[in-house]
BAMARMI-395591 format. One line per field, with one value per atom (N, C-alpha, C): residue number from 1; atom name; x, y, z. Coordinates in steps of 0.2 Angstrom, whole numbers, always signed. Atoms other than C-alpha are relative to their C-alpha. Example, Ala and Ser with C-alpha at 12.3 -4.5 7.8 and 13.67 -1.06 7.14 Angstrom:
<rs>
k	c(1	1	1	2	2	2)
a	c(N	CA	C	N	CA	C)
c1	c(+4	+62	+4	-4	+68	-4)
c2	c(-6	-22	+6	-6	-5	+5)
c3	c(+0	+39	+0	-1	+36	+3)
</rs>
This chain:
<rs>
k	c(1	1	1	2	2	2	3	3	3	4	4	4	5	5	5	6	6	6	7	7	7	8	8	8	9	9	9	10	10	10	11	11	11	12	12	12	13	13	13	14	14	14	15	15	15	16	16	16	17	17	17	18	18	18	19	19	19	20	20	20	21	21	21	22	22	22	23	23	23	24	24	24	25	25	25	26	26	26	27	27	27	28	28	28	29	29	29	30	30	30	31	31	31	32	32	32	33	33	33	34	34	34	35	35	35	36	36	36	37	37	37	38	38	38	39	39	39	40	40	40	41	41	41	42	42	42	43	43	43	44	44	44	45	45	45	46	46	46	47	47	47	48	48	48	49	49	49	50	50	50	51	51	51	52	52	52	53	53	53	54	54	54	55	55	55	56	56	56	57	57	57	58	58	58	59	59	59	60	60	60	61	61	61	62	62	62	63	63	63	64	64	64	65	65	65	66	66	66	67	67	67	68	68	68	69	69	69	70	70	70	71	71	71	72	72	72	73	73	73	74	74	74	75	75	75	76	76	76	77	77	77	78	78	78	79	79	79	80	80	80	81	81	81	82	82	82	83	83	83	84	84	84	85	85	85	86	86	86	87	87	87	88	88	88	89	89	89	90	90	90	91	91	91	92	92	92	93	93	93	94	94	94	95	95	95	96	96	96	97	97	97	98	98	98	99	99	99	100	100	100	101	101	101	102	102	102	103	103	103	104	104	104	105	105	105	106	106	106	107	107	107	108	108	108	109	109	109	110	110	110	111	111	111	112	112	112	113	113	113	114	114	114	115	115	115	116	116	116	117	117	117	118	118	118	119	119	119	120	120	120	121	121	121	122	122	122	123	123	123	124	124	124	125	125	125	126	126	126	127	127	127	128	128	128	129	129	129	130	130	130	131	131	131	132	132	132	133	133	133	134	134	134	135	135	135	136	136	136	137	137	137	138	138	138	139	139	139	140	140	140	141	141	141	142	142	142	143	143	143	144	144	144	145	145	145	146	146	146	147	147	147	148	148	148	149	149	149	150	150	150	151	151	151	152	152	152	153	153	153	154	154	154	155	155	155	156	156	156	157	157	157	158	158	158	159	159	159	160	160	160	161	161	161	162	162	162	163	163	163	164	164	164	165	165	165	166	166	166	167	167	167	168	168	168	169	169	169	170	170	170	171	171	171	172	172	172	173	173	173	174	174	174	175	175	175	176	176	176	177	177	177	178	178	178	179	179	179	180	180	180	181	181	181	182	182	182	183	183	183	184	184	184	185	185	185	186	186	186	187	187	187	188	188	188	189	189	189	190	190	190	191	191	191	192	192	192	193	193	193	194	194	194	195	195	195	196	196	196	197	197	197	198	198	198	199	199	199	200	200	200	201	201	201	202	202	202	203	203	203	204	204	204	205	205	205	206	206	206	207	207	207	208	208	208	209	209	209	210	210	210	211	211	211	212	212	212	213	213	213	214	214	214	215	215	215	216	216	216	217	217	217	218	218	218	219	219	219	220	220	220	221	221	221	222	222	222	223	223	223	224	224	224	225	225	225	226	226	226	227	227	227	228	228	228	229	229	229	230	230	230	231	231	231	232	232	232	233	233	233	234	234	234	235	235	235	236	236	236	237	237	237	238	238	238	239	239	239	240	240	240	241	241	241	242	242	242	243	243	243	244	244	244	245	245	245	246	246	246	247	247	247	248	248	248	249	249	249	250	250	250	251	251	251	252	252	252	253	253	253	254	254	254	255	255	255	256	256	256	257	257	257	258	258	258	259	259	259	260	260	260	261	261	261	262	262	262	263	263	263	264	264	264	265	265	265	266	266	266	267	267	267	268	268	268	269	269	269	270	270	270	271	271	271	272	272	272	273	273	273	274	274	274	275	275	275	276	276	276	277	277	277	278	278	278	279	279	279	280	280	280	281	281	281	282	282	282	283	283	283	284	284	284	285	285	285	286	286	286	287	287	287	288	288	288	289	289	289	290	290	290	291	291	291	292	292	292	293	293	293	294	294	294	295	295	295	296	296	296	297	297	297	298	298	298	299	299	299	300	300	300	301	301	301	302	302	302	303	303	303	304	304	304	305	305	305	306	306	306	307	307	307	308	308	308	309	309	309	310	310	310	311	311	311	312	312	312	313	313	313	314	314	314	315	315	315	316	316	316	317	317	317	318	318	318	319	319	319	320	320	320	321	321	321	322	322	322	323	323	323	324	324	324)
a	c(N	CA	C	N	CA	C	N	CA	C	N	CA	C	N	CA	C	N	CA	C	N	CA	C	N	CA	C	N	CA	C	N	CA	C	N	CA	C	N	CA	C	N	CA	C	N	CA	C	N	CA	C	N	CA	C	N	CA	C	N	CA	C	N	CA	C	N	CA	C	N	CA	C	N	CA	C	N	CA	C	N	CA	C	N	CA	C	N	CA	C	N	CA	C	N	CA	C	N	CA	C	N	CA	C	N	CA	C	N	CA	C	N	CA	C	N	CA	C	N	CA	C	N	CA	C	N	CA	C	N	CA	C	N	CA	C	N	CA	C	N	CA	C	N	CA	C	N	CA	C	N	CA	C	N	CA	C	N	CA	C	N	CA	C	N	CA	C	N	CA	C	N	CA	C	N	CA	C	N	CA	C	N	CA	C	N	CA	C	N	CA	C	N	CA	C	N	CA	C	N	CA	C	N	CA	C	N	CA	C	N	CA	C	N	CA	C	N	CA	C	N	CA	C	N	CA	C	N	CA	C	N	CA	C	N	CA	C	N	CA	C	N	CA	C	N	CA	C	N	CA	C	N	CA	C	N	CA	C	N	CA	C	N	CA	C	N	CA	C	N	CA	C	N	CA	C	N	CA	C	N	CA	C	N	CA	C	N	CA	C	N	CA	C	N	CA	C	N	CA	C	N	CA	C	N	CA	C	N	CA	C	N	CA	C	N	CA	C	N	CA	C	N	CA	C	N	CA	C	N	CA	C	N	CA	C	N	CA	C	N	CA	C	N	CA	C	N	CA	C	N	CA	C	N	CA	C	N	CA	C	N	CA	C	N	CA	C	N	CA	C	N	CA	C	N	CA	C	N	CA	C	N	CA	C	N	CA	C	N	CA	C	N	CA	C	N	CA	C	N	CA	C	N	CA	C	N	CA	C	N	CA	C	N	CA	C	N	CA	C	N	CA	C	N	CA	C	N	CA	C	N	CA	C	N	CA	C	N	CA	C	N	CA	C	N	CA	C	N	CA	C	N	CA	C	N	CA	C	N	CA	C	N	CA	C	N	CA	C	N	CA	C	N	CA	C	N	CA	C	N	CA	C	N	CA	C	N	CA	C	N	CA	C	N	CA	C	N	CA	C	N	CA	C	N	CA	C	N	CA	C	N	CA	C	N	CA	C	N	CA	C	N	CA	C	N	CA	C	N	CA	C	N	CA	C	N	CA	C	N	CA	C	N	CA	C	N	CA	C	N	CA	C	N	CA	C	N	CA	C	N	CA	C	N	CA	C	N	CA	C	N	CA	C	N	CA	C	N	CA	C	N	CA	C	N	CA	C	N	CA	C	N	CA	C	N	CA	C	N	CA	C	N	CA	C	N	CA	C	N	CA	C	N	CA	C	N	CA	C	N	CA	C	N	CA	C	N	CA	C	N	CA	C	N	CA	C	N	CA	C	N	CA	C	N	CA	C	N	CA	C	N	CA	C	N	CA	C	N	CA	C	N	CA	C	N	CA	C	N	CA	C	N	CA	C	N	CA	C	N	CA	C	N	CA	C	N	CA	C	N	CA	C	N	CA	C	N	CA	C	N	CA	C	N	CA	C	N	CA	C	N	CA	C	N	CA	C	N	CA	C	N	CA	C	N	CA	C	N	CA	C	N	CA	C	N	CA	C	N	CA	C	N	CA	C	N	CA	C	N	CA	C	N	CA	C	N	CA	C	N	CA	C	N	CA	C	N	CA	C	N	CA	C	N	CA	C	N	CA	C	N	CA	C	N	CA	C	N	CA	C	N	CA	C	N	CA	C	N	CA	C	N	CA	C	N	CA	C	N	CA	C	N	CA	C	N	CA	C	N	CA	C	N	CA	C	N	CA	C	N	CA	C	N	CA	C	N	CA	C	N	CA	C	N	CA	C	N	CA	C	N	CA	C	N	CA	C	N	CA	C	N	CA	C	N	CA	C	N	CA	C	N	CA	C	N	CA	C	N	CA	C	N	CA	C	N	CA	C	N	CA	C	N	CA	C	N	CA	C	N	CA	C	N	CA	C	N	CA	C	N	CA	C	N	CA	C	N	CA	C	N	CA	C	N	CA	C	N	CA	C	N	CA	C	N	CA	C	N	CA	C	N	CA	C	N	CA	C	N	CA	C	N	CA	C	N	CA	C	N	CA	C	N	CA	C	N	CA	C	N	CA	C	N	CA	C	N	CA	C	N	CA	C	N	CA	C	N	CA	C	N	CA	C	N	CA	C	N	CA	C	N	CA	C	N	CA	C	N	CA	C	N	CA	C	N	CA	C	N	CA	C	N	CA	C	N	CA	C	N	CA	C	N	CA	C	N	CA	C	N	CA	C	N	CA	C	N	CA	C	N	CA	C	N	CA	C	N	CA	C	N	CA	C	N	CA	C	N	CA	C	N	CA	C	N	CA	C	N	CA	C	N	CA	C	N	CA	C	N	CA	C	N	CA	C	N	CA	C	N	CA	C	N	CA	C	N	CA	C	N	CA	C	N	CA	C	N	CA	C	N	CA	C	N	CA	C	N	CA	C	N	CA	C)
c1	c(+0	+889	-7	+6	+875	-1	+1	+867	-7	+7	+851	-5	+5	+843	-2	+2	+843	-6	+6	+829	-6	+5	+818	-7	+6	+806	-3	+2	+804	+0	+0	+807	-7	+6	+792	-1	+1	+784	-2	+1	+783	-5	+5	+769	+3	-4	+774	-4	+3	+770	-8	+7	+751	-4	+4	+747	-2	+1	+740	+5	-5	+755	+5	-5	+766	+5	-6	+783	+6	-6	+799	+5	-5	+813	+5	-5	+823	-3	+3	+817	+5	-5	+825	+0	-1	+831	+0	+0	+827	+4	-4	+839	+5	-5	+851	-4	+4	+837	+0	-1	+840	+6	-7	+857	+5	-6	+870	-3	+3	+858	-5	+4	+850	-7	+7	+832	+1	-1	+838	+3	-3	+849	-5	+5	+835	-6	+5	+822	+3	-3	+834	+0	-1	+837	-7	+7	+818	-3	+2	+814	+3	-3	+827	-2	+3	+821	-7	+7	+803	+0	+0	+807	+3	-2	+816	-5	+5	+800	+0	+0	+804	-6	+6	+789	+0	+0	+795	+5	-4	+801	+0	-1	+808	+3	-3	+810	-2	+2	+807	-1	+1	+801	+7	-6	+818	+6	-5	+828	+0	-7	+840	+2	+0	+839	+8	-7	+858	+4	-4	+864	-1	+0	+869	-5	+4	+855	-7	+6	+842	-4	+4	+828	-4	+3	+821	-6	+5	+808	+2	-3	+819	-1	+1	+818	-8	+7	+799	-2	+1	+798	+2	-2	+808	-4	+4	+798	-7	+7	+782	+0	-1	+788	+0	-1	+793	-7	+6	+776	-5	+4	+767	+2	-3	+778	-2	+1	+776	-8	+7	+757	+0	+0	+761	-1	+1	+756	-3	+3	+746	+4	-5	+761	+5	-5	+772	-2	+1	+772	+5	-4	+778	+0	-1	+785	+4	-4	+790	-1	-1	+793	-1	+1	+789	+4	-3	+798	+6	-6	+814	+0	+0	+809	+1	-1	+816	-6	+6	+799	-6	+5	+790	+3	-4	+800	-4	+3	+794	-6	+5	+779	-7	+7	+765	-5	+6	+748	-1	+1	+747	+6	-6	+765	-1	+1	+761	-5	+6	+745	+3	-3	+754	+5	-5	+769	-2	+3	+758	-2	+3	+749	+6	-6	+766	+3	-2	+772	-4	+4	+757	+0	+0	+758	+7	-7	+777	-1	+0	+773	-5	+5	+758	-5	+5	+747	-5	+5	+732	+1	-1	+739	+7	-7	+755	-1	+1	+756	+3	-4	+768	+3	-2	+770	+4	-5	+785	+0	-2	+788	+8	-7	+806	+5	-3	+814	-5	+4	+804	+1	-1	+801	-3	+2	+800	-4	+4	+793	-7	+7	+777	-3	+3	+765	-2	+1	+763	-8	+7	+744	-1	+0	+746	+2	-3	+757	-5	+4	+746	-7	+6	+730	+0	+0	+736	+1	-1	+742	-6	+7	+725	-4	+5	+716	+2	-2	+727	-2	+3	+722	-7	+7	+704	-2	+1	+705	+2	-2	+712	+7	-6	+728	+6	-5	+739	-3	+3	+736	+3	-3	+748	+5	-5	+759	+6	-6	+776	+5	-4	+790	+8	-7	+809	+4	-4	+822	-4	+4	+812	+2	-2	+815	-5	+4	+808	-6	+6	+798	-5	+4	+791	-4	+4	+786	-5	+5	+778	-6	+5	+768	-5	+4	+762	-4	+4	+757	-6	+5	+747	-5	+6	+738	-4	+4	+733	-5	+5	+726	-5	+5	+718	-6	+5	+709	-3	+3	+706	+2	-3	+717	+5	-5	+729	+6	-6	+744	+6	-7	+762	+0	-1	+765	+7	-7	+783	+5	-5	+799	+6	-6	+814	+6	-5	+829	+7	-7	+848	+3	-2	+854	+4	-4	+868	+5	-5	+882	+5	-4	+893	-3	+4	+879	-6	+5	+869	-3	+2	+867	-6	+6	+853	-6	+6	+841	+0	+0	+846	-1	+2	+839	-7	+6	+824	-5	+4	+818	-2	+2	+819	-5	+4	+811	-7	+7	+796	-3	+2	+795	-3	+2	+794	-6	+6	+781	-6	+6	+770	-1	+1	+771	+2	-2	+780	+6	-5	+790	+6	-6	+808	+2	-2	+814	+6	-6	+832	+3	-3	+841	+8	-7	+860	+2	-1	+859	+7	-7	+876	+5	-5	+884	+3	-2	+884	+5	-4	+893	+6	-6	+906	-1	+2	+897	-1	+0	+898	+7	-7	+917	+4	-5	+923	+5	-4	+931	+6	-5	+948	+6	-6	+965	+4	-4	+974	-4	+5	+959	-3	+4	+951	-7	+7	+932	-3	+3	+924	-8	+7	+908	-2	+2	+898	+0	+1	+897	+7	-7	+916	+2	-2	+919	-5	+5	+904	+1	-2	+913	-1	+1	+909	+7	-7	+928	+2	-2	+929	+0	+0	+925	+6	-6	+941	+5	-5	+950	-1	+1	+942	+1	+0	+945	-6	+6	+927	-1	+1	+926	+4	-4	+940	-2	+3	+933	-6	+7	+916	+2	-2	+925	+2	-3	+935	-6	+5	+919	-4	+4	+909	+3	-4	+923	-1	+0	+923	-7	+7	+904	-2	+1	+903	+3	-3	+916	-3	+3	+907	-6	+6	+891	+1	-1	+900	-5	+4	+890	+3	-3	+894	-1	-1	+899	-7	+6	+884	-6	+5	+872	+0	-1	+879	-2	+1	+878	-8	+8	+859	-3	+3	+856	+0	+0	+862	-5	+6	+850	-6	+6	+836	-1	+1	+839	-1	+1	+837	-8	+8	+820	-2	+4	+807	+2	-2	+817	-5	+4	+805	+4	-4	+816	+5	-5	+832	+0	+0	+834	+7	-7	+848	-1	+1	+850	+5	-4	+858	+0	+0	+863	+1	-1	+867	-4	+3	+858	+5	-5	+875	+0	-1	+874	-6	+6	+857	+0	+0	+860	+2	-2	+870	-5	+5	+856	-6	+6	+842	+1	-2	+851	-2	+2	+845	-6	+6	+829	+1	-2	+838	+5	-6	+852	-3	+2	+848	+6	-6	+863	-2	+1	+865	+1	+0	+863	+8	-7	+882	+3	-2	+885	-2	+2	+874	+3	-3	+882	+8	-7	+900	+0	+1	+894	-1	+2	+886	+6	-5	+901	+6	-5	+913	-2	+2	+902	-1	+1	+901	+4)
c2	c(-7	+117	+3	-3	+129	+3	-3	+135	+2	-3	+144	-6	+6	+127	-3	+3	+122	+2	-4	+134	+0	+0	+131	-3	+3	+121	+4	-5	+136	-3	+1	+136	+1	-1	+135	+7	-7	+152	+0	-1	+158	+5	-5	+167	+6	-6	+185	+2	-2	+187	-2	+2	+188	+2	-2	+194	-6	+5	+184	+0	+0	+187	-6	+6	+172	+2	-2	+176	-5	+4	+168	+2	-1	+166	+5	-5	+179	+6	-5	+196	+4	-4	+205	+7	-7	+222	+4	-4	+235	+7	-6	+248	+1	-1	+245	+1	-2	+247	+7	-7	+263	+4	-3	+265	-4	+4	+252	-5	+5	+241	+5	-4	+250	-4	+3	+246	-7	+7	+231	-5	+4	+224	-2	+1	+226	-5	+4	+218	-8	+7	+203	-3	+3	+201	-2	+1	+203	-7	+6	+190	-7	+6	+177	-1	+1	+180	-3	+2	+177	-7	+7	+162	-5	+5	+154	-1	+0	+156	+6	-6	+173	+4	-4	+184	+6	-5	+197	+5	-6	+214	+5	-5	+227	+6	-6	+245	+6	-6	+263	+6	-5	+279	+4	-4	+287	-3	+3	+274	+3	-1	+281	+7	-8	+300	+2	-2	+299	+0	+0	+297	+6	-6	+312	-1	+0	+316	-4	+3	+305	+4	-4	+313	-5	+5	+297	-3	+3	+285	-4	+4	+277	-7	+7	+260	-2	+2	+260	+1	-1	+267	-6	+6	+252	-6	+5	+240	+0	-1	+248	-2	+1	+247	-8	+8	+228	-3	+3	+224	+1	-1	+232	-4	+4	+223	-7	+7	+206	-2	+1	+208	-5	+5	+199	+3	-4	+211	-5	+4	+198	-6	+5	+186	+2	-2	+197	+4	-4	+205	+6	-6	+223	+4	-4	+232	+6	-6	+250	+4	-4	+264	+7	-7	+281	+4	-5	+296	+3	-3	+299	+3	-3	+304	+8	-7	+322	+4	-4	+328	-2	+3	+318	-2	+1	+320	-1	+0	+314	-5	+4	+305	+3	-4	+318	-4	+3	+311	+2	-2	+322	-3	+2	+317	-8	+7	+298	-1	+1	+299	+3	-3	+310	-5	+4	+299	-7	+6	+283	+1	-1	+290	+1	-1	+295	-7	+7	+277	-4	+4	+269	+2	-2	+280	-3	+3	+275	-7	+7	+257	-2	+2	+257	-5	+5	+248	+4	-4	+252	-2	+2	+244	-2	+2	+242	-6	+5	+225	+1	-1	+230	+7	-7	+248	+2	-2	+253	+7	-6	+268	-1	+2	+269	+2	-2	+279	+3	-3	+283	+7	-7	+301	+2	+0	+302	+7	-6	+320	+0	+1	+314	-6	+5	+305	-6	+6	+287	-1	+0	+290	+3	-3	+301	-4	+4	+289	-6	+6	+274	+2	-2	+284	+1	-1	+289	-7	+7	+271	-4	+4	+264	+3	-3	+276	-3	+3	+269	-7	+7	+251	+0	+0	+256	+2	-2	+264	-5	+6	+248	+2	-2	+257	-4	+4	+247	-6	+6	+229	-1	+1	+228	+5	-5	+240	-3	+3	+238	+6	-5	+248	-2	+1	+250	+5	-5	+259	+3	-3	+261	-3	+2	+260	-5	+5	+246	+4	-4	+260	+2	-3	+268	-6	+5	+251	-3	+3	+245	+5	-5	+261	+0	+1	+259	-6	+7	+241	+1	-1	+246	+5	-5	+261	-4	+3	+250	-5	+5	+236	+4	-4	+249	+3	-4	+258	-5	+4	+243	+2	-2	+250	-4	+4	+243	-1	+1	+235	-2	+3	+232	-7	+7	+215	-2	+1	+216	+6	-4	+224	+0	+0	+229	+3	-2	+230	-1	+1	+232	-6	+6	+215	-5	+5	+203	-3	+3	+193	+4	-5	+208	+6	-6	+220	-3	+3	+212	+4	-4	+225	+3	-4	+235	-4	+4	+220	-4	+5	+207	+4	-3	+211	+2	-3	+222	-1	+0	+224	-7	+6	+206	-4	+3	+200	+3	-3	+213	-3	+3	+206	-7	+7	+188	+0	+0	+192	+3	-3	+202	-3	+4	+190	+4	-4	+202	-4	+3	+195	+5	-4	+202	-1	+0	+206	+5	-4	+212	+3	-3	+224	+0	+1	+225	-7	+7	+206	-3	+2	+204	+6	-5	+219	+4	-4	+229	-4	+4	+214	-3	+3	+210	-7	+7	+194	-5	+4	+188	-4	+3	+184	+3	-3	+195	+5	-4	+207	-4	+4	+199	+5	-4	+206	+1	-1	+214	+0	+0	+213	+7	-6	+228	-2	+2	+226	+6	-5	+235	+1	+0	+240	+7	-6	+256	+1	+1	+250	+0	+1	+248	+6	-6	+266	+1	-1	+265	-4	+3	+254	-8	+7	+236	-3	+2	+233	+1	-2	+241	-6	+6	+224	-4	+3	+217	+2	-3	+229	-2	+2	+221	-7	+7	+205	-4	+3	+201	-2	+1	+203	-6	+6	+191	-6	+6	+179	-3	+2	+179	-3	+2	+177	-8	+6	+162	-6	+5	+153	-1	+1	+157	-5	+4	+149	-7	+7	+134	-4	+3	+131	-1	+1	+135	-5	+5	+123	-7	+6	+109	-1	+1	+112	+1	-2	+117	+5	-6	+133	+6	-7	+151	+3	-3	+161	+4	-4	+173	-4	+5	+158	-1	+2	+153	+6	-6	+171	+1	-1	+172	-6	+5	+155	+1	-1	+160	+5	-5	+175	-4	+3	+164	-5	+5	+152	+4	-4	+167	+1	-1	+169	+6	-5	+180	+1	-2	+181	-4	+3	+178	+0	+0	+183	+6	-5	+192	+4	-4	+206	+0	+0	+205	+3	-2	+214	-3	+2	+209	+4	-4	+220	-4	+4	+205	-7	+7	+188	-5	+4	+180	+0	-1	+186	-3	+3	+178	-7	+6	+160	-1	+0	+163	+3	-3	+173	-4	+5	+161	-6	+6	+147	+0	+0	+153	-4	+4	+144	-8	+8	+127	-2	+2	+128	+0	+0	+123	-2	+1	+124	-4	+4	+112	+5	-4	+119	+1	-1	+117	+5	-5	+127	+7	-6	+141	+3	-2	+141	+2	-2	+142	+7	-6	+157	+6	-4	+165	+2	-1	+163	+4	-4	+170	+7	-6	+185	+4	-3	+189	+6)
c3	c(-1	+881	-1	+1	+881	-7	+6	+865	+0	+1	+859	-1	+1	+854	+6	-6	+872	+3	-3	+876	-4	+5	+861	+4	-3	+872	+6	-5	+884	+7	-7	+903	+3	-3	+914	+2	-3	+918	+7	-7	+935	+2	-2	+944	+3	-2	+948	+7	-7	+967	+0	-1	+970	-6	+6	+953	-4	+5	+938	-6	+5	+928	+0	+0	+923	-5	+4	+917	+0	+1	+910	+6	-5	+923	-1	+2	+914	-3	+3	+911	-4	+5	+896	+1	-1	+900	-6	+6	+888	+0	+0	+893	-6	+6	+878	-6	+6	+865	-1	+2	+856	+3	-3	+865	-3	+3	+862	-5	+5	+851	-4	+4	+836	-1	+1	+830	-3	+3	+819	+5	-5	+833	+5	-6	+846	-3	+2	+835	+0	+1	+832	+7	-7	+851	+3	-2	+855	-4	+4	+841	+3	-2	+848	+7	-7	+866	+0	+0	+862	-3	+3	+851	+5	-5	+866	+6	-5	+876	+5	-4	+884	-1	+0	+888	+4	-5	+901	-2	+3	+894	+6	-5	+906	-3	+3	+901	+5	-4	+908	-5	+4	+901	-1	+1	+904	-4	+4	+894	-7	-3	+887	-1	+0	+891	+1	-2	+897	-6	+6	+879	-4	+4	+869	-6	+6	+856	+2	-3	+866	+5	-5	+876	+5	-5	+885	-4	+4	+878	-6	+6	+865	+1	-1	+872	-1	+0	+874	-8	+7	+856	-4	+4	+849	+2	-2	+859	-3	+3	+853	-8	+8	+834	-1	+1	+837	+1	-1	+845	-6	+6	+830	-6	+5	+818	+0	-1	+826	+2	-1	+831	+6	-6	+848	+7	-6	+861	+6	-5	+870	+3	-2	+871	+5	-4	+881	+6	-6	+899	-1	+0	+898	+6	-6	+913	-2	+1	+912	+7	-6	+925	-1	+0	+930	+5	-5	+939	-3	+2	+929	-7	+6	+912	+0	-1	+909	+0	+0	+905	+5	-5	+918	+6	-6	+934	+6	-6	+950	+1	-2	+958	+2	-1	+959	-3	+3	+955	-8	+7	+939	-4	+4	+933	-1	+1	+936	-6	+5	+925	-7	+7	+911	-2	+2	+911	-3	+3	+909	-7	+7	+894	-5	+5	+886	-1	+1	+889	-4	+4	+882	-7	+7	+866	-3	+3	+864	-1	+0	+867	-5	+5	+855	+3	-3	+867	+5	-4	+878	+7	-7	+894	+1	-3	+904	+5	-4	+912	+8	-7	+927	+0	+0	+931	+7	-6	+943	+1	-1	+952	+0	+2	+946	+6	-6	+961	+4	-5	+976	+1	-1	+980	+7	-7	+999	+2	-1	+998	-2	+2	+990	+4	-4	+1002	-4	+4	+998	-2	+2	+998	-6	+7	+983	-5	+5	+974	-1	+1	+977	-3	+2	+974	-8	+8	+956	-3	+4	+952	+0	+0	+958	-5	+5	+946	-7	+6	+932	-1	+1	+936	-1	+1	+938	-7	+6	+921	-6	+5	+913	-4	+3	+908	+3	-3	+920	+4	-3	+926	+7	-7	+941	+1	-2	+951	+4	-4	+958	+2	-2	+966	-1	+0	+963	+4	-4	+973	+5	-6	+989	+6	-6	+1007	+3	-3	+1018	+3	-4	+1028	-5	+4	+1013	-4	+3	+1005	+5	-5	+1021	+1	+0	+1022	-6	+6	+1004	+0	-1	+1007	+5	-6	+1023	-3	+3	+1014	-5	+5	+999	+4	-3	+1011	+4	-4	+1022	-4	+4	+1008	-5	+5	+997	-7	+6	+983	-3	+4	+970	+5	-4	+979	-4	+4	+974	+0	+1	+968	-1	+1	+964	+2	-2	+969	-5	+4	+958	+4	-4	+969	-4	+2	+965	+4	-4	+969	-5	+3	+963	+4	-4	+969	+3	-3	+972	+3	-3	+978	+3	-3	+991	+6	-6	+1005	-1	+1	+997	+1	+0	+996	+6	-5	+1009	+7	-6	+1026	+1	-1	+1030	-6	+6	+1012	-3	+2	+1007	+5	-5	+1023	-1	+1	+1020	-7	+6	+1002	+1	-1	+1008	+4	-4	+1022	-4	+4	+1009	-6	+6	+995	-6	+6	+983	-3	+4	+969	-1	+1	+967	-7	+7	+949	+0	-1	+952	-6	+6	+941	+2	+0	+938	+2	-2	+940	-1	+1	+932	+1	-2	+940	-6	+6	+923	-4	+4	+915	+4	-3	+928	+1	-1	+932	-6	+6	+914	+0	+0	+918	-5	+5	+904	+2	-3	+915	+4	-3	+920	+0	-1	+926	-7	+6	+911	-6	+6	+899	-1	+1	+891	-4	+3	+887	-4	+4	+873	+2	-3	+882	+2	-2	+885	+8	-7	+903	+4	-3	+906	+4	-3	+910	+6	-5	+922	+6	-6	+934	+1	+0	+929	+2	-2	+931	+7	-7	+948	+5	-5	+956	+0	+0	+950	+5	-5	+962	+7	-7	+977	+1	-2	+986	-1	+1	+986	-7	+7	+967	-3	+2	+964	+3	-3	+976	-4	+4	+967	-7	+7	+950	+1	+0	+956	+2	-2	+964	-6	+6	+948	-5	+5	+937	+2	-2	+948	-1	+1	+948	-8	+7	+929	-3	+3	+925	+2	-2	+935	-5	+4	+924	-7	+7	+908	-2	+2	+908	+1	-1	+906	+7	-7	+921	+1	-1	+918	+2	-2	+919	+7	-7	+935	+5	-4	+942	+1	+0	+937	+4	-4	+944	+8	-7	+961	+2	-2	+961	+0	+1	+955	+6	-5	+970	+7	-6	+983	+1	-2	+992	-3	+3	+983	-7	+7	+966	-5	+5	+952	-7	+6	+937	+0	+0	+937	-7	+7	+923	-2	+3	+911	-7	+7	+894	-5	+5	+878	-6	+5	+864	-7	+6	+852	+2	-1	+849	+3	-2	+853	+8	-7	+871	+4	-3	+874	+3	-3	+877	+7	-7	+893	+5	-4	+900	+1	+0	+895	+4	-3	+903	+7	-7	+920	+1	-1	+917	+0	+1	+914	+5	-5	+927	+7	-7	+945	+4	-4	+957	+6	-7	+972	+6	-6	+989	+2	-1	+991	-5	+5	+975	+2	-2	+981	+6	-6	+998	-2	+2	+990	-3	+3	+980	+5	-6	+995	+4	-4	+1005	-3	+4	+992	-1	+1	+990	+7	-7	+1009	+1)
</rs>
């Protein structure tokens, strides 16, 4: 069976698209830090993740503004305190995002620059390794967005830029403008993508990413916990996400088919269901590192296992068919 010790040797790092960033095959989601994981729990998870070879942290300036009493930036603040306490800034790749913080809404040039400075302050660092536009704002010209991001790169505040929640048309226009003007160019894409949510990414967006050399770093990789296998008929799950719809997939034939296929493949490998779900994602074109979060150290081994488990072509096809 899988255990934390299985990952002490570290999985090989992967190059992130056309960038010079090399990342662990599982990006640790920071949405829970300062929300369902307090500072001590967050530090423990971050310590265990990096001890196992992990180096790719994903957060956003808006995490977790949706919680009563929070104002946004809590996750970045926790990560910043951890970086300072551990003195390991050069060992980790930090990805954060702009457009959704209550005080820094949108993608105007002025907002992008102000939000980046605020993120840098909370993170306690002088640079962001990967800076995403969190949700595209079609009312803002791509020229303005890319221009502002390019200024951050030239100033040394951002190493590489990326996009999340963007249409193929806007992504293509952004890439074309960057290339035409010789400005910073997106190197990665963060789509909503998993075994029970494939429509958003597969098709035009995935094809464009593949043609353009973009790495995909999917979020909701485990469908808010559904693909861990803990949601079963007749069970009640103690999770802040349960009410948000993770269990809704149980009500669909597709969801039940996917669970059955995951159980079958997991049993063959004596691996957790979550590891198999992440391994399916990792086997898809363009995927560099799925994002998954853990609020306790005990949840980490199943996530870290994605770097160790390689599915056969038949197993990938079995899961793909089940999720059609």
